[in-house]
VEXTITI-344690 format. One line per 3 residues: number of its first residue (from 0); their letters; for each residue x, y, z of C-alpha. Coordinates in nm, 4 decimals, always signed. Example, Ala and Ser with C-alpha at 12.3 -4.5 7.8 and 13.67 -1.06 7.14 Angstrom:
// residues 2
0> as> +1.2300:-0.4500:+0.7800 ~ +1.3670:-0.1060:+0.7140
// end
This chain:
// residues 350
0> maa> -0.0037:-3.2414:+8.0682 ~ -0.2162:-2.9439:+7.9634 ~ -0.5555:-2.9115:+8.1272
3> tdv> -0.7263:-2.9672:+7.7916 ~ -0.5335:-3.2862:+7.7099 ~ -0.7015:-3.6242:+7.7347
6> rvk> -0.5258:-3.9504:+7.8207 ~ -0.5802:-4.2854:+7.6545 ~ -0.4204:-4.6249:+7.7062
9> add> -0.1586:-4.7236:+7.4499 ~ -0.3254:-5.0559:+7.3635 ~ -0.6593:-4.8873:+7.3029
12> lkr> -0.4978:-4.6149:+7.0923 ~ -0.3213:-4.8800:+6.8868 ~ -0.6483:-5.0729:+6.8437
15> ftk> -0.8169:-4.7592:+6.7150 ~ -0.5302:-4.6662:+6.4839 ~ -0.5051:-5.0139:+6.3325
18> avf> -0.8815:-5.0270:+6.2730 ~ -0.8785:-4.6874:+6.0990 ~ -0.6019:-4.7928:+5.8607
21> eka> -0.7733:-5.1227:+5.7837 ~ -1.0902:-4.9287:+5.6985 ~ -0.8732:-4.7066:+5.4742
24> gft> -0.7692:-5.0145:+5.2749 ~ -0.4495:-5.1336:+5.4426 ~ -0.3807:-5.5024:+5.4867
27> peg> -0.4168:-5.6199:+5.8491 ~ -0.0373:-5.6595:+5.8734 ~ +0.0230:-5.3177:+5.7164
30> aen> -0.2280:-5.1523:+5.9484 ~ -0.0595:-5.3246:+6.2448 ~ +0.2829:-5.1931:+6.1401
33> qad> +0.1500:-4.8424:+6.0854 ~ -0.0286:-4.8343:+6.4213 ~ +0.2665:-4.9801:+6.6129
36> vlv> +0.5122:-4.7220:+6.4788 ~ +0.2821:-4.4275:+6.5514 ~ +0.1829:-4.5334:+6.9030
39> wan> +0.5439:-4.6247:+6.9858 ~ +0.6369:-4.2635:+6.9085 ~ +0.3597:-4.1332:+7.1351
42> lrg> +0.4695:-4.3659:+7.4149 ~ +0.8191:-4.2162:+7.3971 ~ +0.6895:-3.8593:+7.3979
45> vds> +0.7725:-3.8074:+7.0305 ~ +0.4204:-3.6818:+6.9653 ~ +0.5335:-3.5094:+6.6467
48> hgv> +0.5499:-3.8571:+6.4886 ~ +0.2557:-4.0142:+6.6659 ~ -0.1163:-4.0406:+6.5969
51> qri> -0.1500:-3.6732:+6.5116 ~ -0.0188:-3.7941:+6.1732 ~ -0.3284:-4.0090:+6.1068
54> awy> -0.5217:-3.7271:+5.9389 ~ -0.2303:-3.6496:+5.7058 ~ -0.1806:-4.0161:+5.6156
57> lel> -0.5495:-4.0465:+5.5274 ~ -0.5185:-3.7337:+5.3158 ~ -0.2242:-3.8912:+5.1303
60> vdk> -0.4330:-4.2041:+5.0680 ~ -0.7291:-3.9975:+4.9474 ~ -0.5093:-3.8087:+4.7011
63> ghm> -0.3629:-4.1325:+4.5667 ~ -0.0127:-4.0446:+4.6853 ~ +0.0050:-4.3257:+4.9431
66> kpr> -0.0906:-4.6759:+4.8296 ~ -0.2430:-4.8847:+5.1106 ~ -0.1624:-5.2048:+4.9168
69> pni> +0.1549:-5.1277:+4.7191 ~ +0.3503:-5.3543:+4.4865 ~ +0.6789:-5.3498:+4.6799
72> qvq> +0.9661:-5.4956:+4.4775 ~ +1.3248:-5.5919:+4.5574 ~ +1.4949:-5.4677:+4.2417
75> ket> +1.8579:-5.5474:+4.3242 ~ +2.0096:-5.7769:+4.5818 ~ +2.3489:-5.9078:+4.6896
78> pav> +2.4428:-6.0980:+5.0067 ~ +2.4794:-5.7624:+5.1881 ~ +2.2586:-5.5063:+5.0123
81> lli> +1.9078:-5.4470:+4.8827 ~ +1.7452:-5.1928:+4.6534 ~ +1.3724:-5.1781:+4.7208
84> dad> +1.1128:-4.9877:+4.5216 ~ +0.8294:-4.9190:+4.7651 ~ +0.5672:-4.8176:+4.5055
87> yap> +0.4586:-4.5328:+4.7356 ~ +0.3955:-4.7662:+5.0275 ~ +0.3056:-4.6465:+5.3757
90> gpv> +0.6482:-4.5977:+5.5311 ~ +0.6271:-4.8435:+5.8210 ~ +0.5007:-5.1195:+5.5904
93> vtv> +0.8079:-5.1219:+5.3674 ~ +1.0615:-5.0118:+5.6294 ~ +0.9803:-5.2878:+5.8791
96> mam> +1.0147:-5.5354:+5.5921 ~ +1.3468:-5.3818:+5.4846 ~ +1.4947:-5.3828:+5.8348
99> rkv> +1.3983:-5.7464:+5.8855 ~ +1.5766:-5.8349:+5.5627 ~ +1.8953:-5.6445:+5.6484
102> iek> +1.9058:-5.8066:+5.9914 ~ +1.8959:-6.1462:+5.8188 ~ +2.1781:-6.0392:+5.5886
105> ark> +2.3853:-5.9076:+5.8792 ~ +2.3583:-6.2447:+6.0519 ~ +2.5077:-6.4097:+5.7444
108> vgi> +2.7709:-6.1618:+5.6221 ~ +2.8103:-5.9106:+5.9061 ~ +2.6179:-5.6205:+5.7519
111> gwa> +2.2903:-5.5542:+5.5774 ~ +2.2214:-5.2308:+5.3916 ~ +1.8929:-5.1454:+5.2177
114> vir> +1.8111:-4.8373:+5.0140 ~ +1.4391:-4.7720:+4.9702 ~ +1.2986:-4.5666:+4.6845
117> ntl> +0.9573:-4.4006:+4.6707 ~ +0.8111:-4.4658:+5.0110 ~ +0.5827:-4.2382:+5.2089
120> hqg> +0.6306:-4.1019:+5.5609 ~ +0.8122:-4.3549:+5.7794 ~ +0.7378:-4.2142:+6.1245
123> amg> +1.0022:-4.2065:+6.3970 ~ +1.3137:-4.3582:+6.2425 ~ +1.4418:-4.4796:+6.5789
126> yys> +1.1799:-4.7569:+6.5668 ~ +1.3702:-4.9321:+6.2879 ~ +1.7179:-4.8849:+6.4349
129> lma> +1.5878:-5.0293:+6.7619 ~ +1.4765:-5.3416:+6.5733 ~ +1.8437:-5.4102:+6.4961
132> ane> +1.9649:-5.3263:+6.8490 ~ +1.7134:-5.5712:+6.9920 ~ +1.8859:-5.8394:+6.7830
135> gma> +2.2303:-5.7550:+6.9227 ~ +2.3234:-5.5332:+6.6297 ~ +2.3872:-5.1685:+6.5563
138> gis> +2.0995:-5.0141:+6.3632 ~ +2.1087:-4.7099:+6.1350 ~ +1.8245:-4.5389:+5.9501
141> ivc> +1.8258:-4.2223:+5.7381 ~ +1.5491:-4.0581:+5.5350 ~ +1.5144:-3.7777:+5.2794
144> npp> +1.2206:-3.5832:+5.1320 ~ +1.1755:-3.2849:+4.8994 ~ +1.3155:-2.9620:+5.0496
147> nma> +1.1588:-2.8142:+5.3621 ~ +1.4638:-2.6594:+5.5351 ~ +1.6842:-2.3633:+5.4557
150> phg> +2.0527:-2.4393:+5.4057 ~ +2.2663:-2.2338:+5.6414 ~ +2.2771:-1.8784:+5.5079
153> ara> +1.9624:-1.9131:+5.2925 ~ +1.6068:-1.7981:+5.3626 ~ +1.4266:-2.0498:+5.1429
156> sgv> +1.4045:-2.4286:+5.1446 ~ +1.6878:-2.6087:+4.9697 ~ +1.7397:-2.9327:+5.1658
159> hns> +1.5207:-3.1640:+5.3697 ~ +1.5553:-3.1800:+5.7478 ~ +1.6648:-3.5409:+5.6981
162> pia> +1.6520:-3.7440:+6.0216 ~ +1.9048:-4.0056:+6.1252 ~ +1.8654:-4.2682:+6.3956
165> icv> +2.1461:-4.4829:+6.5359 ~ +2.0840:-4.7450:+6.8031 ~ +2.3181:-4.9877:+6.9810
168> pgq> +2.2442:-5.2416:+7.2563 ~ +2.3472:-5.2234:+7.6183 ~ +2.3461:-5.4906:+7.8850
171> khr> +2.2140:-5.3491:+8.2112 ~ +2.1028:-5.0273:+8.0401 ~ +1.8445:-4.9926:+7.7654
174> plm> +1.9777:-4.9449:+7.4094 ~ +2.1464:-4.6148:+7.3394 ~ +1.9400:-4.4376:+7.0753
177> ldm> +2.0092:-4.1142:+6.8904 ~ +1.7062:-4.0176:+6.6811 ~ +1.7268:-3.6647:+6.5462
180> ats> +1.6279:-3.4416:+6.2601 ~ +1.8885:-3.2143:+6.1060 ~ +1.6601:-2.9169:+6.1775
183> vaa> +1.6357:-2.7344:+6.5093 ~ +1.2937:-2.8971:+6.5495 ~ +1.1121:-3.1622:+6.3479
186> rgk> +0.8265:-3.0408:+6.1299 ~ +0.5869:-3.2511:+6.3359 ~ +0.6716:-3.0490:+6.6466
189> ldv> +0.5275:-2.7451:+6.4723 ~ +0.2117:-2.9452:+6.3995 ~ +0.1878:-3.0437:+6.7673
192> aed> +0.2243:-2.6781:+6.8672 ~ -0.0607:-2.5956:+6.6295 ~ -0.2725:-2.8731:+6.7842
195> kgi> -0.2019:-2.7251:+7.1276 ~ -0.2622:-2.3664:+7.0142 ~ +0.0778:-2.2470:+7.1365
198> pip> +0.3611:-2.0528:+6.9667 ~ +0.6899:-2.2093:+6.8619 ~ +1.0264:-2.0757:+6.9835
201> lgw> +1.2007:-1.8142:+6.7759 ~ +1.4713:-1.9828:+6.5698 ~ +1.2718:-2.2890:+6.4683
204> ald> +1.1309:-2.1662:+6.1378 ~ +1.0794:-1.8915:+5.8803 ~ +0.7559:-1.7835:+5.7141
207> kdg> +0.6943:-1.7929:+5.3377 ~ +0.8777:-1.4617:+5.3001 ~ +1.1870:-1.5923:+5.4772
210> kpt> +1.1244:-1.4018:+5.7992 ~ +1.1504:-1.5561:+6.1475 ~ +0.8145:-1.6559:+6.2950
213> tdp> +0.6758:-1.7981:+6.6195 ~ +0.3387:-1.8859:+6.4628 ~ +0.3310:-2.2574:+6.3696
216> kqa> +0.0579:-2.1863:+6.1136 ~ +0.2851:-1.9394:+5.9339 ~ +0.5976:-2.1564:+5.9474
219> avl> +0.7010:-2.2522:+5.5949 ~ +1.0759:-2.3152:+5.6157 ~ +1.2571:-2.5061:+5.8886
222> lpa> +1.5974:-2.3934:+6.0150 ~ +1.8982:-2.6272:+6.0442 ~ +2.0428:-2.7451:+6.3731
225> ggg> +2.3975:-2.6245:+6.4240 ~ +2.3889:-2.3974:+6.1202 ~ +2.6009:-2.5357:+5.8397
228> kgs> +2.6528:-2.8632:+6.0240 ~ +2.2847:-2.9540:+6.0153 ~ +2.2251:-2.8495:+5.6575
231> gla> +2.5546:-3.0083:+5.5497 ~ +2.4469:-3.3421:+5.6950 ~ +2.1105:-3.3081:+5.5227
234> mmf> +2.2774:-3.2512:+5.1871 ~ +2.4990:-3.5565:+5.2289 ~ +2.2044:-3.7714:+5.3348
237> ecl> +2.0390:-3.6884:+5.0012 ~ +2.3557:-3.8166:+4.8353 ~ +2.3452:-4.1415:+5.0356
240> tsl> +1.9754:-4.2093:+4.9726 ~ +1.8085:-4.0449:+4.6746 ~ +2.1107:-4.0325:+4.4456
243> fva> +2.1872:-4.3992:+4.5182 ~ +1.8466:-4.4939:+4.3776 ~ +1.8496:-4.2462:+4.0852
246> npl> +1.5525:-4.0636:+4.2367 ~ +1.6722:-3.7143:+4.3373 ~ +1.4318:-3.5169:+4.5529
249> ltp> +1.6095:-3.1806:+4.5795 ~ +1.7154:-3.0927:+4.2245 ~ +1.3707:-3.1427:+4.0637
252> vfq> +1.2411:-2.8699:+4.2953 ~ +1.5274:-2.6375:+4.1986 ~ +1.4409:-2.7040:+3.8326
255> gkp> +1.0720:-2.6325:+3.8856 ~ +0.9540:-2.9724:+3.7660 ~ +0.5780:-3.0289:+3.8090
258> gaq> +0.4906:-3.2313:+4.1167 ~ +0.8437:-3.2134:+4.2571 ~ +0.7191:-3.0934:+4.5963
261> ihr> +0.4729:-3.3816:+4.6418 ~ +0.5633:-3.5784:+4.9529 ~ +0.7724:-3.8896:+4.8948
264> qns> +1.0803:-4.0347:+5.0600 ~ +1.3971:-4.2280:+4.9918 ~ +1.5818:-4.3870:+5.2800
267> vva> +1.8526:-4.6176:+5.4097 ~ +1.8153:-4.8807:+5.6796 ~ +2.1170:-5.0809:+5.7879
270> avd> +2.2139:-5.3403:+6.0465 ~ +2.5666:-5.4301:+6.1551 ~ +2.6256:-5.7566:+6.3418
273> iat> +2.8439:-5.6584:+6.6361 ~ +2.9549:-6.0183:+6.6927 ~ +3.1277:-6.0108:+6.3524
276> ftd> +3.3781:-5.7657:+6.4979 ~ +3.3944:-5.8280:+6.8722 ~ +3.2351:-6.0216:+7.1544
279> lge> +2.8753:-5.9025:+7.1894 ~ +2.8710:-5.9277:+7.5693 ~ +3.1902:-5.7241:+7.5968
282> yka> +3.0469:-5.4643:+7.3570 ~ +2.7294:-5.4280:+7.5626 ~ +2.9308:-5.3924:+7.8827
285> sad> +3.1457:-5.1252:+7.7196 ~ +2.8369:-4.9358:+7.6042 ~ +2.7054:-4.9502:+7.9610
288> aiv> +3.0382:-4.8154:+8.0860 ~ +3.0069:-4.5127:+7.8557 ~ +2.6591:-4.4455:+7.9936
291> dgi> +2.7791:-4.4793:+8.3539 ~ +3.0749:-4.2491:+8.2877 ~ +2.8609:-3.9817:+8.1244
294> kal> +2.5987:-4.0010:+8.3987 ~ +2.8671:-3.9571:+8.6664 ~ +2.9894:-3.6254:+8.5245
297> paa> +2.9028:-3.3099:+8.7204 ~ +2.5929:-3.1370:+8.5826 ~ +2.6326:-2.7929:+8.4266
300> egf> +2.4658:-2.4879:+8.5753 ~ +2.0929:-2.5064:+8.5131 ~ +2.0904:-2.8861:+8.4826
303> tev> +2.0110:-3.1404:+8.7529 ~ +2.1696:-3.4372:+8.5709 ~ +2.3409:-3.5418:+8.2487
306> lvp> +2.1211:-3.7420:+8.0115 ~ +2.2334:-3.9836:+7.7402 ~ +2.0607:-4.0282:+7.4019
309> gel> +1.7197:-4.1887:+7.4361 ~ +1.7109:-4.1726:+7.8169 ~ +1.4455:-3.9038:+7.8430
312> edr> +1.2232:-4.0862:+7.5937 ~ +1.2666:-4.4133:+7.7857 ~ +1.1436:-4.2405:+8.1011
315> vha> +0.8428:-4.0964:+7.9206 ~ +0.7677:-4.4426:+7.7800 ~ +0.7636:-4.5911:+8.1289
318> era> +0.5272:-4.3209:+8.2574 ~ +0.2904:-4.3280:+7.9602 ~ +0.2782:-4.7071:+7.9469
321> tng> +0.1400:-4.6920:+8.3024 ~ -0.0695:-4.3745:+8.3034 ~ -0.1763:-4.3421:+7.9410
324> ipl> -0.0798:-4.1179:+7.6495 ~ -0.1836:-3.7490:+7.6658 ~ -0.3340:-3.6122:+7.3446
327> ptg> -0.3825:-3.2389:+7.2784 ~ -0.7267:-3.1112:+7.1829 ~ -0.6276:-3.0680:+6.8184
330> twq> -0.5001:-3.4249:+6.7944 ~ -0.8133:-3.5624:+6.9625 ~ -1.0270:-3.3734:+6.7115
333> kle> -0.8359:-3.5447:+6.4288 ~ -0.9100:-3.8818:+6.5868 ~ -1.2761:-3.7855:+6.6205
336> aas> -1.2889:-3.7074:+6.2475 ~ -1.1370:-4.0460:+6.1607 ~ -1.3742:-4.2194:+6.4018
339> krf> -1.6775:-4.0555:+6.2422 ~ -1.5578:-4.1257:+5.8882 ~ -1.4913:-4.4968:+5.9382
342> gvp> -1.7249:-4.5842:+6.2241 ~ -1.4372:-4.6887:+6.4512 ~ -1.4984:-4.6344:+6.8246
345> lpv> -1.2670:-4.3772:+6.9780 ~ -1.0144:-4.4793:+7.2433 ~ -1.1591:-4.4618:+7.5937
348> kv> -1.0428:-4.1628:+7.7943 ~ -0.8699:-4.2506:+8.1210
// end
């Protein structure tokens, strides 16, 4: 933790966050969902998707882009699938609802698949996949936005750094969770670097002129992870989300349509009932065996151990749940601004 960071307890941070969103016009349930998703990310060390986003969310509400009380509609439905129009809902509000519905469908027919159109930022997508894993299912979540990442070989944005999260349950081990953006680093990590006043590594982003930069304030274009593999996945995720709901997010930008760059998202959340295919207890034991086998491998030079997906975040969660969540100076200043605006007491420093 940097010397200038402050620590706050997770429950107090969630109390503050929920109160701010209620003051901004959210329903109590919507504010609860929004706060839980953000603080969960901070607890796991995914600060790029934590409470440093509050200021941006309030800005989206102020501009009329995010609707605190949207008219969410299920427009198409079969026993296995859903098409949901979010009406520019706060992401966690509609996505928690969608994942609950696909879990119900998976219990009945083995799989539930929802495509969501026109939502706003959904936070850390692993939150929703974990909802399914906690019910003995495999969870998948994918999201797309207007372009913010250069396709491999380009020096301007042409795809979004679309994240994907996959989570499956274990028995003695915690759920295995892969939650990753298709960029080298999530956009929020650049925002955290700005809050901390530190440079970003070379290779994370380009400036507006398409030149490499280490200044998070100058970063305008993200770079794909794994070159063509990352940007190729991002392109296909647009095809699985936005094109499925007749709401493309990439091509309107290419065509120069007014407002095409305004933030909005389309996404998929899915749940697969493992017991439809095999014995759930046997599956969990097999997942544990994979973890044990990977952990037993000899560590490469420069590494002290081999980690599995989600393990590092689980460790951070355990530490922060006990000792509090560290917040950089820039993030704390954003909370101070929200506190002053809405008259909500700040979390107590510990």
